[in-house]
C-alpha positions in Angstrom: 2.0 132.8 -20.6 3.4 134.7 -17.7 6.7 135.1 -19.4 5.1 136.5 -22.6 3.1 139.0 -20.5 6.2 140.1 -18.6 8.1 140.4 -21.9 5.4 142.6 -23.3 5.3 144.7 -20.2 9.1 145.3 -20.3 9.1 146.1 -24.0 6.3 148.6 -23.8 7.8 150.3 -20.7 11.2 150.5 -22.3 9.9 152.1 -25.5 7.7 154.6 -23.7 10.6 155.5 -21.3 12.9 156.3 -24.2 10.3 158.6 -25.9 8.9 160.4 -22.9 10.7 163.1 -20.9 11.4 162.7 -17.2 8.4 164.8 -16.2 6.1 162.2 -17.8 7.6 159.2 -16.1 5.0 159.5 -13.3 2.2 159.4 -16.0 3.9 156.3 -17.5 4.0 154.7 -14.0 0.2 155.2 -13.4 -0.5 154.1 -17.0 1.2 150.7 -16.5 0.2 150.2 -12.9 -3.1 148.5 -13.6 -1.4 146.0 -15.8 1.3 145.4 -13.3 -1.3 144.9 -10.5 -3.2 142.5 -12.7 -0.1 140.4 -13.4 1.0 140.5 -9.8 -2.3 139.8 -8.0 -4.0 137.5 -10.5 -1.0 135.6 -11.9 2.2 135.8 -9.9 0.8 135.6 -6.3 -1.6 132.7 -7.1 1.3 130.7 -8.6 3.4 131.4 -5.5 0.6 130.2 -3.3 0.1 127.1 -5.4 3.8 126.3 -5.3 3.8 126.6 -1.5 0.7 124.3 -1.3 2.4 121.8 -3.6 5.3 121.5 -1.2 3.1 120.4 1.7 3.1 116.7 2.4 0.2 115.4 4.5 1.5 113.0 7.1 -1.5 113.0 9.4 -4.9 114.8 9.6 -4.1 118.5 9.6 -0.4 117.8 9.9 1.9 118.7 7.1 5.6 118.8 6.4 7.6 120.4 3.6 8.8 118.0 0.9 8.5 116.8 -2.7 6.2 113.9 -1.9 3.4 115.3 -4.1 5.8 115.5 -7.1 7.1 112.0 -6.3 3.5 110.8 -6.5 3.4 112.0 -10.1 6.7 110.4 -11.0 5.9 107.0 -9.3 2.5 106.5 -11.0 2.8 105.5 -14.7 -0.8 106.6 -15.4 0.1 110.2 -14.6 3.2 110.2 -16.7 1.5 108.5 -19.6 -1.4 110.9 -19.4 0.9 113.9 -19.5 2.9 112.5 -22.4 -0.3 111.8 -24.3 -1.5 115.3 -23.7 1.7 116.8 -24.9 1.7 114.7 -28.1 -1.9 115.5 -28.8 -1.3 119.2 -28.2 1.6 119.3 -30.6 -0.5 117.5 -33.2 -3.3 119.9 -32.7 -0.8 122.8 -33.1 0.5 121.4 -36.3 -2.9 120.9 -37.8 -4.0 124.3 -36.7 -1.0 125.8 -38.5 -1.9 123.9 -41.7 -5.5 125.2 -41.5 -4.7 128.7 -40.3 -1.8 129.6 -42.6 -3.9 129.6 -45.8 -6.7 131.5 -44.2 -4.2 134.1 -42.8 -2.5 134.4 -46.2 -5.8 135.0 -47.9 -6.9 137.6 -45.4 -3.6 139.5 -45.5 -2.6 139.2 -49.2 -5.6 138.3 -51.3 -8.8 139.6 -49.8 -9.9 143.1 -50.3 -9.7 145.5 -47.4 -13.4 145.8 -47.2 -13.8 142.0 -46.8 -11.1 141.6 -44.2 -13.3 142.7 -41.3 -16.0 140.2 -42.3 -13.5 137.4 -42.5 -12.1 138.3 -39.0 -15.7 138.3 -37.7 -16.1 134.7 -39.0 -12.8 133.7 -37.3 -14.0 135.3 -34.1 -17.3 133.4 -34.1 -16.1 130.5 -31.9 -15.2 133.1 -29.2 -18.6 134.6 -29.0 -19.7 131.8 -26.7 -18.0 130.1 -23.8 -16.1 126.8 -24.0 -18.8 124.8 -22.4 -21.5 126.1 -24.8 -19.2 125.3 -27.8 -18.5 121.8 -26.4 -22.2 121.0 -25.9 -22.9 122.4 -29.3 -20.6 119.7 -30.8 -22.4 117.2 -28.7 -25.8 118.1 -30.1 -24.3 117.9 -33.6 -22.4 114.6 -33.3 -24.0 112.5 -30.6 -25.8 109.3 -31.6 -29.2 111.0 -31.9 -27.7 114.3 -33.0 -28.1 116.3 -36.2 -25.5 114.6 -38.3 -26.4 111.1 -37.3 -30.1 111.7 -37.9 -29.4 113.3 -41.3 -27.4 110.3 -42.4 -30.2 107.9 -41.4 -32.9 110.1 -43.0 -30.9 110.3 -46.3 -30.4 106.6 -46.4 -26.6 106.8 -46.2 -26.6 105.0 -42.8 -28.9 102.3 -41.7 -28.8 103.2 -38.0 -27.7 106.0 -35.8 -23.9 106.5 -35.5 -22.1 107.8 -32.4 -19.4 110.3 -33.6 -18.4 111.4 -30.1 -15.9 110.0 -27.5 -12.8 109.5 -29.7 -9.5 111.4 -30.3 -10.5 112.6 -33.8 -13.5 114.6 -32.4 -11.4 116.0 -29.5 -8.9 117.2 -32.0 -11.5 118.8 -34.2 -13.1 120.5 -31.2 -9.8 121.8 -30.0 -8.8 123.2 -33.4 -12.1 124.9 -33.7 -11.5 126.6 -30.4 -7.9 127.8 -30.9 -7.5 128.4 -34.7 -8.1 132.1 -34.2 -5.0 132.3 -32.0 -2.9 131.0 -34.9 -4.5 133.2 -37.6 -4.1 136.6 -35.8 -0.3 136.5 -35.4 0.1 135.2 -39.0 -2.1 138.0 -40.4 -0.1 140.5 -38.4 3.2 139.3 -39.9 2.0 138.7 -43.4 0.3 142.2 -43.5 3.7 143.8 -43.0 5.3 141.7 -45.8 6.1 143.7 -49.0 4.4 142.2 -52.0 7.5 143.0 -54.0 9.4 140.2 -52.2 6.9 137.6 -53.5 7.0 139.1 -57.0 10.8 139.1 -57.0 10.8 135.4 -56.1 8.6 134.6 -59.1 10.6 136.9 -61.4 13.8 135.0 -60.5 12.3 131.8 -61.7 10.8 130.4 -58.6 7.5 128.5 -58.5 4.8 128.7 -55.9 6.4 126.1 -53.6 9.8 127.7 -53.8 8.5 131.1 -53.0 6.6 129.7 -50.1 9.5 127.7 -48.7 12.3 130.3 -49.2 10.5 133.7 -48.8 7.1 133.5 -47.2 7.7 130.9 -44.5 11.1 132.4 -43.3 9.5 135.8 -43.2 6.5 134.6 -41.2 8.5 132.4 -38.8 8.0 134.8 -35.8 4.3 134.7 -36.4 4.3 130.9 -36.8 6.1 130.5 -33.5 3.9 133.0 -31.7 0.8 131.3 -32.9 2.2 127.9 -32.1 3.0 128.9 -28.5 -0.5 130.2 -27.9 -2.2 127.2 -29.5 0.0 124.7 -27.7 -0.4 126.3 -24.3 -4.2 126.7 -24.7 -4.6 123.1 -26.0 -2.5 121.5 -23.3 -4.4 123.5 -20.6 -7.8 122.8 -22.0 -10.3 120.9 -19.8 -13.9 121.2 -21.0 -13.4 120.2 -24.7 -11.4 117.0 -24.1 -13.7 115.9 -21.2 -17.0 116.6 -22.9 -16.1 115.4 -26.4 -13.8 112.6 -25.3 -15.8 111.3 -22.4 -14.1 108.6 -20.3 -11.6 108.0 -23.1 -10.2 111.6 -23.1 -7.4 110.9 -20.5 -6.3 114.6 -20.7 -3.9 115.7 -18.0 -6.1 118.6 -16.9 -8.7 116.0 -15.9 -6.1 114.4 -13.6 -5.6 117.9 -12.0 -9.4 118.3 -11.6 -9.7 114.9 -10.0 -7.1 115.7 -7.4 -8.7 119.0 -6.5 -12.4 118.2 -6.7 -12.9 114.4 -6.6 -10.2 113.5 -4.1 -10.0 116.8 -2.3 -6.2 116.5 -2.4 -5.3 120.1 -3.1 -1.6 119.5 -2.4 -1.3 116.9 -5.2 -3.5 119.0 -7.5 -1.2 122.0 -7.0 1.8 119.8 -7.7 0.2 118.4 -10.9 -0.6 121.9 -12.0 3.0 122.9 -11.6 4.2 119.8 -13.4 2.0 120.8 -16.4 3.2 124.4 -16.3 6.9 123.3 -16.2 6.4 120.6 -18.9 4.7 123.0 -21.3 7.2 125.8 -20.6 10.1 123.4 -21.3 8.4 122.3 -24.5 7.9 125.9 -25.6 11.6 126.6 -24.8 12.7 123.6 -26.9 10.6 124.8 -29.8 12.1 128.2 -29.6 15.6 126.7 -29.7 14.8 124.4 -32.6 13.4 127.2 -34.7 16.0 129.7 -33.7 13.4 132.2 -32.5 13.3 134.2 -29.3 10.4 135.0 -27.0 10.9 138.7 -27.5 10.7 138.2 -31.3 7.4 136.3 -31.0 6.0 139.0 -28.8 7.0 141.6 -31.4 5.3 139.5 -34.1 2.0 139.6 -32.3 
C-alpha cells in the first residue's frame, strides 16, 4: 500500500510539473505537501519505528540487544508459519471469489445500466462501508448465530427441527470478508470498463466470436490492469483483516493478524509483534510482486487503472 501511494504521488507530481510553468512550482509544492506529510508521518515513520523495535532482542528485564531473534521465533515455530500460509491461501481464495462476484457487477454498471441508475448501484455497493468493521461483523453474528435470525426462521418454517449454528467456520469468514472488500474490486473494474469502446465488443461479435470468445480475447485483456489493481487491494485488505476473521471464525479463525494481536496485547511482547507485522508486510508484498510478474502487469499500470 505504501508503494501504491508513492507511485500515485510521483505520477501526479510529474504530470503537474510538466504542465505548470516554473512560477507555479511553489504552488504545486504546497498542494502536495499535506499528502507528503501524511505519508511520511503516518506511514513511513511508524514503519521505521516498528522495524527498529522488531530488531530488539530482550535478553533480560529492560536489557535489549540488536538481532534477528524475533524473526527467528517466527521461523522456528510451525504454528506461526502454518497460520501465515493459511492466511495467504484464504486471502487468495477470497480475492478470486471477489473477482468472480465483482466482475459481472462492474460490467453491468459500466456497460449495461443506464447512467441514471449507476449512482444508485454504486450506493448499494457502498452500503457495507457506511458502518465500521466491528458493526458489520456483529451484524453477521446477529444474523447467523444459533439463536439468530436465519436459524430462528428455519425452525419457525419447519425446514429445521432445531437451531443451527452457522458461525465459526471458514465459509462464513470468507463470506464476511467478501462482503467487506467487494467494493474495492468493483471500482477499478468499472473505471477500466467505462473507458472501453463498445465498438471493440461489437467488432468481436461481427467477426464471428461468441460471448465467451469476446470475454476471453477482448474484455479480459482490456480490463487486466483493473483486475490486477482490484486484486491487490482485496488481497492486502483481506490478509490484514482482523475483526472479521476473529468475530466470525471464533477460536477456529487462526488468522495471522490474530497472532500479531496476541503478541502485542496478550503477551505484551511488542518486539515479536512488530517482527510478525513486518513478516506479514513482506510476505504480502512478495505475493503481490509475484502476481504482477505472472500477469505481466506493472504497479504504475495498476495505479493508472484506478
